[in-house]
C-alpha positions in Angstrom: -38.6 150.5 28.6 -39.1 147.2 26.8 -40.9 144.8 28.8 -38.5 141.8 29.2 -39.0 138.2 29.8 -35.7 136.4 30.8 -36.3 132.7 30.3 -34.1 130.6 32.4 -34.2 126.7 31.6 -32.9 124.7 34.7 -31.8 121.1 35.7 -29.7 120.4 38.7 -28.5 123.9 39.5 -28.9 123.9 43.1 -25.4 125.7 43.9 -26.1 128.3 41.5 -29.8 129.4 40.8 -30.2 131.4 43.5 -27.2 133.6 42.6 -28.1 133.7 39.1 -31.9 135.1 39.6 -30.0 137.8 42.0 -27.8 138.8 39.2 -30.7 138.9 36.8 -32.7 140.9 39.4 -29.9 143.1 40.0 -29.8 144.5 36.5 -33.4 146.2 36.9 -34.2 145.1 33.2 -36.4 142.0 33.6 -40.1 142.4 33.8 -40.5 138.8 34.6 -37.7 136.1 35.3 -39.6 132.8 33.7 -37.7 129.3 35.1 -38.8 126.1 34.1 -37.3 123.3 36.4 -36.6 120.4 34.2 -37.3 117.8 36.6 -34.4 118.5 39.2 -33.3 115.9 41.6 -30.8 117.7 43.6 -32.8 120.2 45.8 -33.3 123.2 43.1 -37.1 122.3 42.7 -37.2 123.0 46.7 -35.4 126.3 46.7 -37.6 127.4 43.2 -40.9 126.7 45.2 -39.7 129.1 47.9 -39.1 131.5 45.4 -42.0 131.3 42.9 -44.0 134.5 43.1 -41.4 136.9 44.5 -39.9 140.0 42.8 -41.4 139.1 39.3 -40.2 135.2 39.6 -42.5 132.7 37.7 -41.7 128.8 38.2 -43.0 126.1 36.1 -42.2 123.0 36.8 -41.7 119.5 34.4 -42.7 116.4 36.1 -39.7 114.8 34.5 -36.4 115.6 32.7 -37.4 116.6 29.0 -34.5 118.3 27.9 -33.1 122.1 27.5 -35.2 122.8 24.5 -38.4 121.3 26.2 -37.8 123.5 28.8 -37.1 126.8 26.6 -40.5 126.1 25.0 -42.4 125.9 28.3 -40.8 129.2 29.2 -41.8 130.8 25.9 -45.4 129.5 26.4 -45.6 130.9 29.9 -43.6 134.5 29.1 -45.7 137.7 28.7 -43.1 140.4 27.6 -42.3 142.0 24.2 -38.8 140.7 24.4 -37.5 137.2 25.2 -33.9 136.7 26.5 -32.8 132.9 27.2 -30.5 132.7 30.5 -28.6 129.5 31.5 -29.1 128.5 35.0 -25.5 128.4 35.7 -23.1 131.3 36.1 -21.3 131.0 32.7 -23.1 134.2 31.0 -23.0 137.4 32.9 -26.5 139.3 33.0 -24.7 142.6 33.0 -24.5 142.1 29.5 -28.1 142.8 29.1 -28.1 146.4 28.1 -25.7 145.5 25.0 -28.0 142.6 23.9 -31.3 144.7 24.3 -29.8 148.1 22.6 -30.3 147.1 19.2 -33.8 146.0 19.5 -34.8 149.1 21.6 -33.1 151.5 18.9 -35.0 149.6 16.1 -32.2 147.9 14.3 -32.7 144.4 14.9 -35.5 142.0 16.1 -33.1 139.5 16.9 -29.6 139.8 18.6 -27.2 137.1 19.9 -24.5 137.3 22.3 -21.1 136.1 20.8 -18.2 134.9 22.8 -15.9 135.1 20.0 -16.2 138.9 19.3 -13.5 140.4 21.7 -15.5 140.3 24.8 -13.5 138.8 28.2 -13.8 135.4 28.9 -12.2 132.2 30.9 -10.6 130.2 28.2 -12.7 127.4 26.9 -12.1 123.9 26.1 -9.9 123.4 22.7 -12.4 121.0 21.3 -15.8 122.9 22.5 -14.3 125.7 20.9 -13.5 123.7 17.7 -17.1 122.0 17.5 -18.6 125.5 18.1 -16.6 126.9 15.2 -17.5 124.0 13.0 -21.4 124.2 13.8 -21.2 127.9 13.4 -19.5 127.4 9.8 -22.1 124.8 8.9 -25.0 127.1 10.3 -23.6 130.0 7.8 -23.2 127.7 4.8 -26.6 126.5 5.0 -28.2 129.9 5.8 -26.2 132.3 4.1 -25.3 134.3 7.1 -21.8 135.3 9.1 -22.7 134.4 12.6 -19.7 134.0 14.9 -21.4 131.9 17.6 -24.6 130.1 16.7 -24.4 128.0 19.9 -24.3 131.1 22.6 -26.7 131.0 25.3 -27.7 134.4 25.1 -30.3 134.4 22.4 -32.5 137.8 22.4 -35.9 138.2 20.2 -39.3 140.0 20.1 -42.3 138.2 20.8 -43.4 138.3 17.4 -40.5 136.2 16.3 -40.9 133.6 19.2 -44.7 133.5 18.2 -43.9 131.9 14.8 -40.9 129.5 15.9 -42.9 126.4 16.9 -40.1 125.0 18.6 -39.9 121.0 18.5 -36.2 119.7 19.6 -36.6 118.7 23.4 -32.7 118.6 24.1 -29.4 120.1 22.7 -31.0 120.7 19.3 -32.9 123.7 20.5 -30.0 126.1 19.5 -30.0 125.0 15.9 -33.6 124.9 15.5 -34.2 128.2 16.8 -31.6 129.8 14.8 -32.9 127.9 11.6 -36.2 129.3 12.2 -35.5 132.6 12.9 -33.2 133.0 9.8 -36.0 131.2 7.8 -38.3 134.0 8.9 -36.0 136.1 6.7 -34.6 137.9 10.1 -30.8 138.9 9.8 -29.4 138.3 13.4 -27.6 140.8 15.1 -24.1 139.7 17.0 -22.9 141.6 20.1 -19.9 140.7 22.1 -20.3 139.4 25.4 -18.3 138.2 28.7 -18.0 134.3 29.3 -16.7 132.1 32.5 -16.9 128.6 31.0 -17.6 125.9 33.7 -15.4 122.8 33.8 -17.3 119.4 34.0 -16.6 119.0 37.8 -18.4 122.4 38.2 -21.6 121.0 36.3 -21.0 121.4 32.8 -23.4 119.1 30.6 -22.3 119.4 26.8 -20.5 116.5 25.3 -19.5 115.2 21.8 -22.5 113.6 21.0 -24.7 116.8 21.5 -22.8 117.9 18.9 -23.9 115.4 16.7 -27.5 116.2 17.6 -27.3 119.9 16.5 -25.5 119.1 13.2 -27.9 116.7 12.2 -30.8 119.2 13.3 -29.2 122.2 11.5 -29.3 119.7 8.3 -32.8 119.1 9.1 -34.2 122.5 9.5 -32.7 123.7 6.4 -34.5 121.7 4.3 -37.7 120.5 6.5 -40.8 122.4 5.7 
């Protein structure tokens, strides 16, 4: 079985952190769960302190909030698996999709797999403007990098440790998704997509992304298309 490292960037997710850990563990597929708390102030850190070292859980604490990209970078630096999988700390994405995400890698058909919310899987309806923004940014990605992704902004990004070793991520915040996609594609890797389920949160439930983050994503795509 592939040694899978599940990396969970986490910020103020007291209400969901124990449940998402439980769901990941229930798959029986994770060699380790690397959780990076990005300076939470709501009690999440205290929960994680109690779980650290139990059942394959490894917790790393940032002293201050640095952004999702920084948390993912720290997670990758502390992961030891053969395959890396990014998992959000909320409950929007379902770990029961792990077998479908891992299958192309285990069968030797891919070294990077994205879980797409737009390939027919069951989903809770998204905000229209979020969907439109996502489609636009994915289109920009496809034009810049000559590919045909359907969901560049997906949380579920899965790739081998060899790909991870060559990413050299810099973006601290929401620029993480376009940067990692750009750098995977610039390695000459073709990303494999599989359909996943999705249960998007409302803002009152803790959803954090805004239209300003979309601007960050757009400029990051431009930057890493041409930066050397």
